[in-house]
VORO-482001 format. One record per atom (N, C-alpha, C, O, CB): atom name; x, y, z; residue number from 1. Coordinates in steps of 0.001 Angstrom, whole numbers, plus 500000, padded with zeros to 6 digits. Atoms other than C-alpha are relative to their C-alpha. Glycine has a CB too. Layout:
REM VORO-482001
 atom      u      v      w   n
   CA      X      Y      Z NUM
...
This chain:
REM VORO-482001
 atom      u      v      w   n
    N 499584 499542 498698   1
   CA 220657 328850 399984   1
    C 501375 499419 500308   1
    O 501656 498251 500039   1
   CB 498969 499606 501080   1
    N 498682 500423 499543   2
   CA 224190 328694 401320   2
    C 500133 500391 501472   2
    O 499885 501538 501844   2
   CB 501144 500643 499130   2
    N 499806 499734 498569   3
   CA 224906 328400 405042   3
    C 501378 500613 500192   3
    O 502392 499986 499885   3
   CB 499847 498693 500853   3
    N 498731 499316 499726   4
   CA 227587 330919 406013   4
    C 500430 499701 501427   4
    O 501558 499266 501660   4
   CB 499872 501537 499775   4
    N 499795 500328 498589   5
   CA 227330 330524 409807   5
    C 498775 499200 500432   5
    O 497682 499761 500517   5
   CB 500205 501304 500897   5
    N 501162 500837 499682   6
   CA 225096 327595 410832   6
    C 499115 500620 501091   6
    O 499579 500992 502168   6
   CB 500466 498615 500443   6
    N 500969 499463 499056   7
   CA 221949 328844 412537   7
    C 499952 501508 500085   7
    O 499102 502056 500787   7
   CB 500279 499467 501328   7
    N 499945 498548 499839   8
   CA 222863 332503 412073   8
    C 500085 500811 498710   8
    O 499459 501865 498606   8
   CB 501153 500338 500835   8
    N 499798 499173 501192   9
   CA 223909 333669 408615   9
    C 499886 499145 498745   9
    O 500463 498062 498645   9
   CB 501376 500706 500046   9
    N 500282 500741 501225  10
   CA 222734 332607 405167  10
    C 500117 500923 498791  10
    O 499790 502108 498870  10
   CB 498596 499363 500060  10
    N 500041 499304 501272  11
   CA 223273 333682 401579  11
    C 498912 499334 499187  11
    O 498898 498114 499024  11
   CB 501389 499969 499260  11
    N 501147 500515 500737  12
   CA 220117 333324 399515  12
    C 500182 500233 498514  12
    O 500677 501279 498093  12
   CB 498704 500652 500486  12
    N 499931 499875 501452  13
   CA 219965 332700 395788  13
    C 498955 500992 499516  13
    O 497903 501165 500131  13
   CB 499800 498632 499320  13
    N 500940 499114 500659  14
   CA 218289 335215 393545  14
    C 499084 499170 499105  14
    O 499403 498031 498763  14
   CB 500742 501090 499183  14
    N 500927 500663 500912  15
   CA 215322 334294 391369  15
    C 500694 499715 498663  15
    O 500477 498671 498047  15
   CB 498734 500867 499783  15
    N 499239 500188 501238  16
   CA 217609 334760 388361  16
    C 501363 499427 500338  16
    O 501947 499744 501374  16
   CB 500144 501335 499219  16
    N 498699 500653 499774  17
   CA 220759 332706 388058  17
    C 501106 501036 500186  17
    O 501984 500856 501030  17
   CB 500348 499064 498824  17
    N 498958 498976 499924  18
   CA 222875 335847 387543  18
    C 499647 501132 500956  18
    O 500309 502170 500961  18
   CB 500263 500566 498628  18
    N 500479 498954 499104  19
   CA 220995 337829 390212  19
    C 500909 500227 501195  19
    O 501787 499420 501499  19
   CB 498625 499664 500480  19
    N 499249 499627 498802  20
   CA 222422 339535 393265  20
    C 499588 499087 501151  20
    O 498401 498834 501361  20
   CB 499763 501498 500367  20
    N 500273 500839 498835  21
   CA 222711 337299 396313  21
    C 499539 500885 501156  21
    O 499965 502032 501289  21
   CB 501260 499174 500403  21
    N 500488 499310 498815  22
   CA 220898 338325 399474  22
    C 500542 499291 501234  22
    O 500692 498069 501238  22
   CB 498443 500051 500023  22
    N 499569 500624 498754  23
   CA 222162 337757 402995  23
    C 498958 500233 501077  23
    O 498363 501307 501175  23
   CB 501371 500547 500446  23
    N 500865 499904 498825  24
   CA 220050 337057 406051  24
    C 500866 499678 501205  24
    O 501512 498632 501267  24
   CB 498753 499028 499903  24
    N 499220 500161 498771  25
   CA 221697 337489 409436  25
    C 499042 499999 501172  25
    O 498293 500956 501367  25
   CB 501069 501128 500155  25
    N 500820 500088 498804  26
   CA 219938 336331 412585  26
    C 500823 500452 501198  26
    O 502045 500309 501222  26
   CB 499465 498561 500205  26
    N 499336 499595 498769  27
   CA 220735 337733 416002  27
    C 500731 498781 500569  27
    O 500220 497662 500531  27
   CB 498974 500584 501035  27
    N 499199 501095 499437  28
   CA 223443 335653 417651  28
    C 500245 500269 501472  28
    O 500702 501344 501859  28
   CB 501351 499840 499243  28
    N 499837 499888 498552  29
   CA 223538 335040 421378  29
    C 500988 498931 500462  29
    O 500993 497812 499948  29
   CB 498627 499852 500738  29
    N 499044 500945 499423  30
   CA 226301 333376 423375  30
    C 499859 500014 501518  30
    O 499512 501034 502114  30
   CB 501459 500349 499577  30
    N 500042 500098 498537  31
   CA 226387 332163 426958  31
    C 501156 500798 500591  31
    O 502298 500704 500140  31
   CB 500065 498514 500465  31
    N 498989 499232 499279  32
   CA 228227 334516 429291  32
    C 499852 499670 501478  32
    O 498763 499814 502034  32
   CB 499856 501548 499739  32
    N 500081 500371 498582  33
   CA 229080 333372 432836  33
    C 499388 501119 500842  33
    O 499867 502253 500837  33
   CB 501393 499649 500536  33
    N 500655 499055 499112  34
   CA 226748 335095 435285  34
    C 499086 501001 499313  34
    O 498431 501801 499981  34
   CB 501019 500730 500755  34
    N 500816 499013 500714  35
   CA 224967 337048 432543  35
    C 498959 499347 499097  35
    O 498274 500034 498340  35
   CB 500890 500910 499175  35
    N 500936 500677 500894  36
   CA 222871 334414 430821  36
    C 500506 500042 498573  36
    O 501675 499759 498314  36
   CB 498610 500634 500086  36
    N 499603 499863 501394  37
   CA 222900 334943 427077  37
    C 500198 501469 499669  37
    O 499403 502316 500075  37
   CB 498952 499369 499065  37
    N 499745 498631 500436  38
   CA 224412 338080 425576  38
    C 500093 500013 498476  38
    O 500573 499068 497850  38
   CB 501308 500567 500649  38
    N 499969 499854 501451  39
   CA 224061 339340 422029  39
    C 501429 500231 499533  39
    O 502116 501129 500019  39
   CB 499089 501158 499545  39
    N 498657 499839 500545  40
   CA 227273 338911 420067  40
    C 499972 500461 498552  40
    O 500995 500889 498017  40
   CB 500767 498699 500109  40
    N 500127 499541 501379  41
   CA 225951 339748 416598  41
    C 498556 500422 499764  41
    O 497627 499660 500029  41
   CB 500432 498888 498990  41
    N 501338 499497 500269  42
   CA 222989 341889 415595  42
    C 499419 499293 498777  42
    O 500147 498860 497884  42
   CB 500024 501530 499787  42
    N 500667 500614 501140  43
   CA 220446 340465 413214  43
    C 498508 499967 500233  43
    O 497998 500565 501181  43
   CB 500534 498586 499749  43
    N 501445 500098 499905  44
   CA 216818 339634 412673  44
    C 499611 498762 500788  44
    O 500470 498041 501297  44
   CB 499366 499972 498606  44
    N 500510 501145 499258  45
   CA 214621 337012 414299  45
    C 499155 499117 499089  45
    O 498756 499528 498000  45
   CB 499177 500463 501215  45
    N 500896 500894 500733  46
   CA 212618 334038 413109  46
    C 498635 500664 499820  46
    O 498026 500568 498755  46
   CB 499851 498644 500737  46
    N 501302 499358 500045  47
   CA 209478 336015 413930  47
    C 499925 501066 498913  47
    O 498920 501168 498210  47
   CB 499679 500612 501344  47
    N 499982 498965 501032  48
   CA 210470 338903 411671  48
    C 499989 499384 498599  48
    O 499277 499853 497711  48
   CB 501233 500900 500171  48
    N 499949 500649 501309  49
   CA 211296 336596 408777  49
    C 498654 499355 499654  49
    O 498212 499426 498508  49
   CB 501116 498944 499972  49
    N 501324 500571 500249  50
   CA 207979 334758 409159  50
    C 498984 501094 499687  50
    O 498092 500883 498865  50
   CB 499534 499179 501210  50
    N 500894 498881 500297  51
   CA 206186 338128 409184  51
    C 500168 500479 498561  51
    O 499194 500843 497904  51
   CB 500256 501156 500968  51
    N 499739 499658 501408  52
   CA 207850 338946 405855  52
    C 499305 498994 499095  52
    O 498657 499379 498122  52
   CB 501530 500031 499704  52
    N 500634 501039 500815  53
   CA 206649 335622 404445  53
    C 498476 500116 500017  53
    O 497827 499888 498996  53
   CB 500419 498616 500493  53
    N 501451 499818 499904  54
   CA 203106 336270 405698  54
    C 499562 501131 499072  54
    O 498580 500993 498342  54
   CB 499573 500302 501465  54
    N 500336 498880 500872  55
   CA 203051 339627 403925  55
    C 500141 499603 498536  55
    O 499273 499918 497722  55
   CB 500889 501210 500311  55
    N 499750 500406 501390  56
   CA 204520 338140 400733  56
    C 498924 499038 499506  56
    O 498393 499221 498411  56
   CB 501386 499345 499872  56
    N 501024 500964 500399  57
   CA 202095 335202 400621  57
    C 498628 500647 499874  57
    O 497860 500316 498971  57
   CB 499939 498859 500996  57
    N 501276 499275 500076  58
   CA 199140 337496 401326  58
    C 499931 500815 498714  58
    O 498908 500825 498029  58
   CB 499820 500925 501229  58
    N 499934 499221 501235  59
   CA 200233 339772 398483  59
    C 499831 499103 498779  59
    O 499023 499395 497897  59
   CB 501329 500759 499917  59
    N 500086 500908 501143  60
   CA 200744 336870 396065  60
    C 498590 499462 499828  60
    O 498117 499291 498704  60
   CB 500981 498845 500163  60
    N 501341 500553 500086  61
   CA 197321 335513 396921  61
    C 498991 501022 499488  61
    O 497957 500636 498942  61
   CB 499567 499483 501351  61
    N 500893 498995 500591  62
   CA 195693 338832 395980  62
    C 500231 500106 498493  62
    O 499313 500446 497747  62
   CB 500215 501376 500668  62
    N 499676 499943 501434  63
   CA 197461 338706 392595  63
    C 499461 498766 499279  63
    O 498782 498876 498258  63
   CB 501529 500112 499792  63
    N 500470 501265 500577  64
   CA 196764 335036 391841  64
    C 499505 499119 501148  64
    O 500281 498361 501730  64
   CB 501143 499277 499175  64
    N 500547 500813 498909  65
   CA 194437 333441 394405  65
    C 500209 498506 499740  65
    O 500012 498016 498628  65
   CB 498503 500296 500185  65
    N 499662 501409 500161  66
   CA 195386 329838 395034  66
    C 499897 499304 501361  66
    O 500325 499848 502379  66
   CB 501429 499835 499394  66
    N 500112 500769 498767  67
   CA 194608 327184 397631  67
    C 501340 499714 500638  67
    O 501451 499675 501864  67
   CB 499291 498714 499736  67
    N 498662 500267 499453  68
   CA 198313 326429 397994  68
    C 500518 501217 500761  68
    O 501150 501074 501807  68
   CB 500986 499618 498869  68
    N 499601 498782 499284  69
   CA 198962 330070 398943  69
    C 499310 500069 501356  69
    O 499939 500389 502365  69
   CB 499665 501259 499167  69
    N 500759 499959 498746  70
   CA 196220 329879 401572  70
    C 500556 498988 500995  70
    O 500743 499315 502167  70
   CB 498505 499722 499740  70
    N 499437 501027 499110  71
   CA 197604 326621 403006  71
    C 501354 500426 500547  71
    O 501628 500269 501737  71
   CB 500136 498663 499259  71
    N 498688 499534 499556  72
   CA 201114 328051 403127  72
    C 499840 501132 501014  72
    O 500525 501163 502036  72
   CB 500850 500470 498794  72
    N 500236 498859 499111  73
   CA 199818 331241 404741  73
    C 499519 499547 501373  73
    O 499992 500043 502395  73
   CB 498977 500954 499380  73
    N 500509 500528 498729  74
   CA 197897 329328 407408  74
    C 501140 499385 500808  74
    O 501236 499608 502015  74
   CB 498889 498950 499752  74
    N 498919 500679 499287  75
   CA 200968 327272 408276  75
    C 501110 500940 500442  75
    O 501685 500746 501513  75
   CB 500580 498924 499133  75
    N 498993 499019 499576  76
   CA 203399 330209 408342  76
    C 499459 500798 501185  76
    O 500196 501090 502126  76
   CB 500383 500956 498821  76
    N 500609 499308 498860  77
   CA 200959 332051 410624  77
    C 500016 499115 501245  77
    O 500228 499602 502355  77
   CB 498556 500420 499666  77
    N 499957 500938 498876  78
   CA 200797 328944 412808  78
    C 501417 499940 500587  78
    O 501585 499923 501806  78
   CB 499541 498587 499548  78
    N 498609 500014 499529  79
   CA 204610 328839 413004  79
    C 500313 501266 500795  79
    O 500950 501203 501847  79
   CB 500974 499865 498809  79
    N 499777 498736 499293  80
   CA 204697 332517 414001  80
    C 499312 499987 501359  80
    O 499895 500421 502353  80
   CB 499492 501186 499162  80
    N 500727 500070 498730  81
   CA 202053 331943 416683  81
    C 500729 499103 500999  81
    O 500792 499420 502187  81
   CB 498571 499482 499772  81
    N 499249 500909 499115  82
   CA 204079 329026 418092  82
    C 501225 500692 500587  82
    O 501502 500557 501779  82
   CB 500432 498734 499232  82
    N 498803 499310 499504  83
   CA 207234 331145 418347  83
    C 499639 501117 500972  83
    O 500341 501330 501961  83
   CB 500806 500570 498833  83
    N 500437 498951 499070  84
   CA 205349 334024 419975  84
    C 499575 499393 501329  84
    O 499867 499944 502390  84
   CB 498841 500817 499396  84
    N 500418 500694 498777  85
   CA 203821 331595 422469  85
    C 501224 499538 500787  85
    O 501262 499654 502012  85
   CB 499090 498792 499661  85
    N 498755 500431 499350  86
   CA 207287 330180 423198  86
    C 500635 501172 500742  86
    O 501048 501031 501893  86
   CB 500993 499418 498958  86
    N 499395 498822 499364  87
   CA 208607 333690 423917  87
    C 499205 500456 501216  87
    O 499784 500772 502255  87
   CB 500108 501145 498999  87
    N 500806 499550 498857  88
   CA 205679 334630 426151  88
    C 500102 499012 501163  88
    O 500134 499423 502323  88
   CB 498525 500176 499583  88
    N 499817 501002 498940  89
   CA 206016 331342 428070  89
    C 501339 500192 500701  89
    O 501417 500116 501928  89
   CB 499909 498574 499421  89
    N 498671 499800 499409  90
   CA 209740 331985 428585  90
    C 500032 501278 500844  90
    O 500649 501302 501909  90
   CB 501079 500066 498893  90
    N 500056 498758 499229  91
   CA 209059 335557 429733  91
    C 499250 499776 501314  91
    O 499669 500260 502366  91
   CB 499322 501120 499179  91
    N 500798 500272 498794  92
   CA 206403 334326 432184  92
    C 500790 499189 501020  92
    O 500605 499355 502226  92
   CB 498711 499254 499631  92
    N 499179 500823 499097  93
   CA 208890 331818 433630  93
    C 501276 500712 500418  93
    O 502022 500196 501250  93
   CB 500351 498676 499334  93
    N 498788 499245 499660  94
   CA 211646 334463 433827  94
    C 501275 499419 499413  94
    O 502362 499610 499959  94
   CB 500141 500076 501481  94
    N 498809 500618 500586  95
   CA 213975 332546 431528  95
    C 500274 500509 498573  95
    O 501084 499928 497850  95
   CB 499841 498477 499987  95
    N 499731 499427 501315  96
   CA 213835 334721 428384  96
    C 501430 500487 499976  96
    O 501847 501219 500873  96
   CB 499014 501155 499666  96
    N 498601 499603 500113  97
   CA 217437 335207 427221  97
    C 500952 499171 500844  97
    O 502128 499510 500974  97
   CB 500140 501425 500376  97
    N 499157 500894 499193  98
   CA 218732 332408 429442  98
    C 499949 498612 499393  98
    O 498874 498114 499061  98
   CB 499536 499968 501494  98
    N 499961 501366 500526  99
   CA 219869 329033 428165  99
    C 499548 499046 501098  99
    O 500180 498953 502150  99
   CB 501433 499626 499488  99
    N 500563 500949 499030 100
   CA 217772 326432 429985 100
    C 500078 498614 499393 100
    O 499687 498402 498246 100
   CB 498520 500365 500380 100
    N 499890 501377 500513 101
   CA 218464 322736 429638 101
    C 499050 499112 500720 101
    O 498988 497916 500437 101
   CB 501418 499461 500138 101
């Protein structure tokens, strides 16, 4: 992994040394006076990336069942649940999309 823009853009190594690099771009938000946070760069979210990992780990576990896959899957699902809970809590408080300190 190579950090292109800290917290927002990454170049990922391929499984093969000579493989094509993949880029992951997360949505980027910046504070705007009077407008809270505004999107300045389109991208994906942590939740979407964790959902990809859940699907991948589930698939791998059907091919070669393994306790390590199950443990990883449980923990990735737990991480996704935590982020969803964070978002719902912020929405309930009316601070979704607003930088709160």
